C-alpha positions as CSV (number, residue, x, y, z in Angstrom):
1,M,11.1,132.4,50.0
2,A,12.5,129.1,50.6
3,K,9.3,127.9,52.1
4,D,7.3,129.2,49.1
5,K,9.3,127.1,47.2
6,Q,8.7,124.6,49.4
7,D,5.1,125.2,49.6
8,N,4.7,125.3,45.7
9,K,6.6,122.2,45.5
10,K,4.0,120.5,47.6
11,T,1.4,121.8,46.2
12,N,2.8,120.6,42.5
13,T,3.4,117.5,43.9
14,S,0.1,117.0,45.4
15,E,-1.7,118.3,42.3
16,T,0.4,115.7,40.2
17,A,-0.6,112.8,42.5
18,D,-4.4,113.6,41.9
19,I,-4.0,114.2,38.1
20,S,-2.2,110.9,38.5
21,K,-4.6,108.8,40.5
22,S,-7.5,110.5,38.2
23,K,-5.7,109.5,35.1
24,A,-5.2,105.7,36.5
25,K,-9.1,106.1,37.1
26,R,-10.2,107.1,33.6
27,Q,-7.5,104.3,32.2
28,E,-8.9,101.7,34.9
29,R,-12.7,102.6,33.8
30,K,-11.4,102.4,30.0
31,K,-9.8,98.9,30.5
32,E,-13.3,98.0,32.3
33,V,-15.4,99.4,29.5
34,A,-13.3,97.5,26.6
35,K,-13.7,94.0,29.0
36,E,-17.1,94.4,29.0
37,R,-17.7,94.8,25.1
38,R,-15.4,91.9,24.7
39,N,-17.6,89.6,26.8
40,K,-20.3,91.1,25.4
41,R,-19.0,90.4,21.7
42,T,-17.9,86.8,23.3
43,A,-21.4,86.2,24.8
44,K,-22.6,87.1,21.4
45,I,-20.5,84.9,19.5
46,I,-21.1,82.2,21.8
47,S,-24.7,82.2,21.1
48,I,-24.6,82.5,17.9
49,A,-22.7,79.9,18.1
50,V,-24.7,77.4,19.7
51,V,-27.6,79.0,17.6
52,V,-25.8,77.6,14.2
53,A,-25.0,74.0,16.2
54,L,-28.7,73.9,17.1
55,V,-29.8,74.3,13.6
56,A,-27.3,71.8,12.6
57,V,-28.7,69.4,15.0
58,I,-32.2,70.0,14.0
59,A,-31.0,70.2,10.5
60,L,-29.4,66.5,11.0
61,A,-32.2,65.1,12.8
62,A,-34.8,66.9,9.9
63,G,-32.6,65.4,7.3
64,K,-32.0,61.7,8.5
65,D,-35.8,61.9,8.8
66,L,-36.3,62.8,5.5
67,Y,-33.9,60.2,4.5
68,L,-35.7,57.5,6.3
69,A,-38.6,58.4,5.0
70,A,-37.1,57.9,1.6
71,L,-35.5,54.7,2.4
72,R,-38.3,53.4,4.5
73,T,-39.8,50.2,2.7
74,S,-43.5,49.2,3.1
75,S,-44.2,45.7,3.5
76,S,-46.3,43.6,1.5
77,A,-47.7,40.1,1.9
78,D,-48.3,39.7,-1.8
79,L,-45.4,37.1,-2.9
80,S,-47.0,36.8,-6.8
81,A,-46.6,41.2,-7.5
82,G,-43.8,41.6,-9.7
83,L,-44.2,38.0,-11.7
84,T,-46.1,37.1,-14.8
85,E,-48.5,34.0,-14.8
86,D,-45.9,31.6,-15.3
87,G,-43.7,32.5,-12.6
88,K,-41.1,34.3,-14.2
89,I,-39.7,38.1,-13.3
90,K,-41.6,40.5,-15.0
91,G,-38.8,43.1,-16.8
92,F,-36.1,40.6,-16.3
93,D,-33.6,39.9,-19.4
94,A,-31.3,36.9,-18.0
95,K,-28.6,37.9,-21.0
96,K,-28.4,42.0,-20.2
97,S,-28.8,41.2,-16.2
98,L,-26.5,38.6,-15.4
99,T,-23.0,36.7,-16.4
100,L,-24.1,33.4,-16.0
101,V,-22.3,31.0,-14.9
102,D,-21.5,27.8,-17.1
103,Y,-23.8,25.6,-15.2
104,A,-23.2,22.8,-17.5
105,N,-19.9,22.2,-17.0
106,I,-19.6,22.3,-13.2
107,S,-16.6,20.4,-11.8
108,V,-18.1,18.5,-8.6
109,P,-15.8,17.6,-5.9
110,A,-16.5,14.2,-4.7
111,D,-15.0,14.3,-1.3
112,E,-17.2,17.3,-0.1
113,V,-20.4,15.7,-1.2
114,A,-19.9,12.2,-0.4
115,A,-21.5,10.9,2.8
116,T,-19.4,10.8,6.3
117,D,-19.6,8.1,8.6
118,E,-20.5,9.9,11.3
119,E,-23.9,11.3,9.6
120,V,-24.6,7.9,8.2
121,E,-24.3,5.9,12.1
122,E,-26.0,9.0,13.5
123,E,-28.8,8.7,11.2
124,I,-29.2,4.6,11.3
125,Q,-29.0,5.1,15.2
126,S,-31.3,7.4,15.3
127,T,-34.0,5.1,13.8
128,L,-33.0,2.2,15.8
129,E,-33.5,4.6,19.2
130,S,-37.6,5.1,17.4
131,Y,-37.7,1.5,17.9
132,K,-36.5,1.3,21.6
133,E,-38.9,-1.1,23.5
134,A,-39.2,-0.9,27.1
135,N,-37.6,-4.5,28.5
136,T,-38.6,-6.0,31.9
137,D,-35.8,-8.8,31.3
138,P,-34.6,-9.4,35.0
139,S,-31.1,-10.7,33.8
140,L,-30.7,-6.7,32.5
141,E,-28.5,-4.6,34.4
142,I,-28.8,-0.9,34.1
143,K,-25.9,0.9,33.1
144,D,-24.5,4.1,32.0
145,G,-26.9,6.1,29.4
146,D,-29.6,3.7,29.4
147,E,-33.3,4.8,29.2
148,V,-35.6,3.6,32.3
149,N,-38.6,3.7,33.9
150,I,-38.7,4.0,37.2
151,D,-40.7,4.7,40.7
152,Y,-39.9,6.0,43.7
153,V,-41.4,7.9,47.0
154,G,-38.9,10.1,48.9
155,T,-38.7,11.1,52.3
156,I,-37.0,13.1,54.8
157,D,-37.3,11.3,58.4
158,G,-39.6,9.1,57.0
159,V,-42.1,11.6,56.0
160,E,-42.8,12.2,52.7
161,F,-42.7,15.1,50.9
162,E,-43.9,17.4,48.1
163,G,-42.7,16.3,44.8
164,G,-40.9,13.6,45.7
165,N,-43.5,10.9,44.4
166,S,-44.3,9.8,41.1
167,N,-48.0,8.3,42.1
168,G,-47.5,4.6,40.2
169,E,-47.0,6.7,36.9
170,G,-43.8,5.6,36.1
171,Y,-41.1,8.0,34.8
172,D,-38.6,8.0,32.0
173,L,-35.2,8.8,32.9
174,V,-31.9,8.6,31.2
175,I,-28.9,7.5,33.4
176,G,-26.1,10.1,33.3
177,S,-28.5,13.0,32.2
178,G,-28.3,14.9,35.5
179,S,-31.8,15.1,35.4
180,F,-32.4,14.2,39.5
181,I,-30.2,15.5,42.0
182,D,-26.2,14.4,42.1
183,D,-25.6,10.7,42.6
184,F,-29.7,9.5,42.3
185,E,-28.9,8.1,39.2
186,Q,-25.6,6.6,39.6
187,Q,-27.0,4.6,42.4
188,L,-29.1,2.6,39.7
189,I,-26.5,1.4,37.8
190,G,-26.1,-2.2,37.9
191,H,-29.3,-2.6,39.4
192,K,-32.1,-5.1,36.9
193,P,-35.5,-4.5,36.0
194,G,-38.5,-5.4,39.0
195,E,-35.7,-4.5,42.1
196,N,-36.6,-2.4,44.7
197,V,-33.9,-0.4,45.6
198,T,-32.9,2.8,48.4
199,V,-31.3,5.6,47.3
200,Q,-29.9,7.9,49.7
201,V,-28.7,11.6,48.7
202,T,-28.9,15.1,50.1
203,F,-30.5,18.1,48.5
204,P,-28.0,20.9,47.8
205,E,-27.8,23.8,50.4
206,D,-29.4,26.3,46.9
207,Y,-31.7,24.1,45.9
208,D,-35.1,25.7,44.6
209,D,-37.5,24.0,47.1
210,E,-36.6,25.8,50.8
211,E,-38.5,22.6,52.8
212,V,-36.0,20.5,51.2
213,A,-33.0,22.3,50.6
214,G,-29.5,21.0,52.5
215,K,-31.4,18.0,53.9
216,D,-31.2,14.2,53.4
217,A,-33.5,12.3,52.0
218,D,-34.5,8.5,51.0
219,F,-36.1,7.6,47.9
220,A,-37.9,4.1,47.5
221,V,-37.2,3.3,44.3
222,T,-38.7,0.4,41.8
223,I,-37.2,-0.3,38.7
224,N,-40.0,-1.3,36.1
225,S,-38.0,-1.7,32.8
226,I,-34.8,-0.8,30.9
227,G,-35.0,0.7,27.3
228,V,-33.6,-1.4,24.9
229,T,-32.2,0.1,21.3
230,P,-32.9,-2.7,18.4
231,E,-29.9,-4.2,16.3
232,L,-29.7,-3.2,12.2
233,T,-30.3,-6.5,11.1
234,D,-32.1,-8.2,7.8
235,D,-35.1,-8.7,10.1
236,F,-35.0,-5.5,11.5
237,V,-34.9,-4.1,8.2
238,A,-37.3,-6.4,6.7
239,E,-40.0,-6.0,9.7
240,N,-39.6,-1.9,9.9
241,I,-38.1,-0.6,6.9
242,T,-40.3,0.7,4.4
243,E,-38.0,2.7,1.6
244,E,-38.4,1.1,-1.7
245,G,-35.6,-1.6,-2.9
246,V,-34.3,-1.8,0.9
247,S,-34.7,-5.2,2.6
248,T,-31.7,-6.3,3.9
249,A,-28.9,-4.2,6.4
250,E,-26.5,-3.7,3.9
251,E,-29.2,-2.0,1.8
252,Y,-30.3,0.2,4.2
253,R,-26.9,1.6,4.9
254,A,-26.9,2.0,1.3
255,F,-29.6,4.3,1.5
256,V,-29.1,6.5,4.3
257,E,-25.6,7.2,2.3
258,N,-27.1,8.0,-0.8
259,K,-29.5,10.0,1.0
260,F,-26.6,12.2,2.4
261,Y,-24.6,12.0,-0.9
262,E,-27.8,13.6,-2.9
263,Q,-28.6,16.5,0.0
264,H,-24.9,17.3,-0.3
265,L,-24.7,17.1,-3.9
266,E,-28.2,19.6,-4.0
267,E,-26.4,22.0,-1.8
268,Y,-23.2,22.0,-3.3
269,L,-24.7,22.5,-6.4
270,T,-27.5,25.4,-5.8
271,N,-24.7,27.3,-4.1
272,Y,-22.4,26.8,-7.0
273,I,-24.7,28.4,-9.2
274,V,-25.9,31.6,-7.6
275,E,-22.2,32.4,-6.3
276,N,-20.7,31.8,-10.0
277,T,-22.8,33.9,-11.6
278,T,-22.3,38.1,-11.5
279,V,-25.3,40.5,-11.6
280,K,-24.8,43.5,-13.9
281,S,-28.2,45.3,-13.3
282,Y,-31.3,43.8,-10.8
283,P,-34.9,44.8,-12.4
284,S,-35.7,47.4,-10.0
285,S,-39.0,46.8,-9.7
286,Y,-39.1,43.5,-8.6
287,L,-36.1,44.0,-6.3
288,K,-38.4,46.6,-4.3
289,Q,-41.2,44.2,-4.7
290,V,-38.9,41.7,-2.7
291,R,-37.9,44.2,0.0
292,A,-41.6,44.5,0.8
293,T,-42.2,40.7,1.2
294,T,-39.1,40.4,3.0
295,K,-40.2,43.5,5.4
296,Y,-43.4,41.6,6.0
297,N,-42.0,38.1,6.9
298,D,-39.6,39.8,9.4
299,E,-43.0,41.7,10.6
300,S,-44.8,38.7,11.1
301,M,-41.8,36.8,13.0
302,L,-42.0,39.8,15.4
303,Q,-45.6,39.4,16.2
304,Y,-43.9,35.7,17.5
305,F,-41.2,37.3,19.2
306,S,-42.5,39.9,20.9
307,S,-43.3,37.9,24.0
308,Y,-39.7,37.6,24.3
309,G,-39.4,41.8,24.7
310,M,-38.7,42.4,21.0
311,T,-40.3,45.6,19.8
312,N,-38.8,46.6,16.3
313,V,-38.0,44.3,13.1
314,W,-34.5,45.0,13.7
315,D,-34.2,43.3,16.8
316,L,-34.4,40.2,15.0
317,R,-31.4,41.2,13.3
318,D,-27.4,40.9,14.5
319,D,-26.3,42.9,16.8
320,D,-24.8,45.2,14.5
321,I,-28.6,46.1,13.0
322,D,-29.6,48.0,16.1
323,D,-31.9,51.2,14.8
324,E,-34.0,51.8,11.7
325,L,-31.6,53.2,9.2
326,S,-29.0,50.2,9.4
327,Y,-32.2,47.7,9.1
328,E,-33.2,49.4,6.7
329,K,-29.2,49.1,4.8
330,E,-29.4,45.4,5.7
331,L,-33.1,44.9,4.4
332,R,-31.7,45.5,0.7
333,T,-28.6,43.7,1.1
334,R,-30.9,40.3,1.7
335,A,-33.2,41.5,-1.1
336,E,-30.5,42.1,-3.4
337,E,-29.5,38.3,-2.5
338,T,-32.6,36.8,-2.7
339,A,-33.6,38.3,-6.3
340,K,-30.2,37.2,-7.5
341,N,-31.3,33.4,-6.5
342,L,-34.1,34.0,-8.1
343,M,-33.2,35.4,-11.3
344,V,-30.2,32.5,-11.7
345,Y,-32.6,30.0,-11.5
346,Q,-35.1,31.7,-14.1
347,A,-31.9,32.2,-16.4
348,I,-31.0,28.7,-16.2
349,F,-34.5,27.4,-16.8
350,E,-34.8,29.4,-19.9
351,D,-31.4,28.7,-21.4
352,A,-31.6,25.0,-21.0
353,G,-35.0,25.2,-22.5
354,L,-36.8,23.4,-19.2
355,T,-40.9,23.8,-19.6
356,L,-43.6,23.8,-16.9
357,D,-46.8,22.9,-16.5
358,L,-48.6,24.8,-13.9
359,D,-51.7,22.9,-14.5
360,A,-50.2,19.7,-14.4
361,V,-48.6,20.6,-10.7
362,L,-51.6,22.4,-9.2
363,A,-53.1,18.6,-10.0
364,E,-50.6,16.5,-8.0
365,M,-50.7,18.9,-5.4
366,T,-54.5,18.5,-4.9
367,E,-54.0,14.8,-5.0
368,E,-51.4,14.7,-2.5
369,N,-52.7,17.3,-0.2
370,G,-56.4,17.8,-1.1
371,E,-58.6,20.8,-2.6
372,D,-58.5,22.5,0.5
373,Y,-54.6,23.1,0.9
374,V,-54.1,23.9,-3.2
375,A,-56.8,26.6,-2.7
376,N,-55.3,28.0,0.5
377,M,-51.9,28.1,-1.2
378,K,-53.5,30.2,-4.1
379,E,-55.2,32.6,-1.8
380,N,-52.3,33.1,0.4
381,Y,-49.1,33.1,-2.4
382,G,-50.6,33.3,-6.0
383,E,-50.4,31.1,-8.7
384,A,-47.6,32.9,-10.1
385,Y,-45.4,32.3,-7.2
386,I,-46.1,28.6,-6.6
387,A,-44.8,28.4,-10.5
388,Q,-42.2,30.3,-9.7
389,N,-41.4,27.5,-6.7
390,E,-41.9,25.3,-9.2
391,I,-39.0,26.8,-11.5
392,R,-36.3,26.5,-8.6
393,E,-37.4,23.0,-8.0
394,A,-37.1,22.4,-12.3
395,V,-34.1,23.5,-12.3
396,T,-32.7,21.7,-9.1
397,D,-33.8,18.3,-10.7
398,Y,-32.1,19.3,-14.0
399,L,-29.0,19.9,-12.4
400,M,-29.0,16.5,-10.2
401,E,-30.0,14.8,-13.1
402,R,-26.9,15.9,-14.8
403,Y,-24.3,15.4,-11.8
404,K,-25.1,12.7,-9.3
C-alpha cells in the first residue's frame, strides 16, 4: 500500500513536470509570437517613417526647385527697357515712392571734403615721376630707392649660365625692390653711371633653376644711368603742365588740392542724397528690369573670370553667396540699391526743375568722340539709357555748383 502511494506520487510528480514543461513551452512560444509581432510592427513603422521622410525630402527638393524657378531672374542686356525716351523711369511717381532728402539744405563738413596733405603730395610726386629722365652724370651716386639702368653678365666658376645675361639691352631696376636675389641690389649703392661693378651673390638652395641653386655667382655689372626725378619748380610747371590757369608751382599745388576737394565733395553729396532718402515703394516692373540687367552684367563678367575656374555667377560674389538661392536673394538687394539711386536722381532732377537737351548732348559726344562712338552707344545702350546718365550728371553738377 505504501509502495502504491509512493508510485502514485512519482507518477503525479512526473505528470506535473511534463505539464509544467509543456506550459513553459507554450508560454515561450507565445512570447516568441508576440516578439515577432512587435518586430513586424516596428519594422512596418520604421518603413513608413522612412517613406514619409523620403517623401518629405523629395517634396522639400521639389518645393525648393519650384521656389527657385519662381525666383530665378532672366538676364537682359537692354539698359533702356523700362525708361521713357527722355531717360525717366516709367511708372515712377517721386512723391508717392520716396521721402526725398532735403537736398537744398545740406550741411557739408569741411574736414571731410578737404584735400589731405598725403594725397596732394602723392599726386604731385606721381606727376614728377612721370617726367623722370635717365641721367648719365658720373657725379651721381646710386641710393636706395633709385631706379637705375644696368647691363650684366653672370658666371659660375667663370662660365656663363642661361638667363644671366642682359645681352646689352639694358635693364631697369629699382634698388631695394627685391627684384634680384638677396644682396645684389645693395652692392650697387654708392656706385655711379659709367662704372663697372662685380657683384657677388649666392643663389638660394630652393631657387627655381636647379642648375644654379645653392651656387656662388659673379655678375659683371655696367651702370648705364640713374633715373632722376625733377623738382616741382615754376620752370617745370611752365614747361610741362598744361592745365588752364596754372603757370607756377604754387598754382599747380592749389590746382591739385582743389581737384581732391571737388572729388571728396562730390562723393559726400552723392552719398548723402541717397542715404538720407527713404523708399516707400519701388516701381515693380523697373525693379525687375534692373535685376535682369544686373544679372546680365554678372554673366558677362563670369565669361572673363571663367578662365580662373569660376563656373557660376555666385562665384563672383562674397563667400556667403554660395548657391543660386543666396545669389538671387543678394541680386534683389543690389537691384533695390541701384533702383533707389536712380529714383533719387530723377526725383531731384524733376523737383529742382532741371532740363535736358539730349540732341545737344549727342552732338557734343559726336564732336568729342566721333560718329562711330555715338552710333555704338545708341546700339548697345539705347538713347533712353544715355539720357538717364545725363540726368544723373545734371543733378551732380547742380549740387556741386550749389555747395562748392
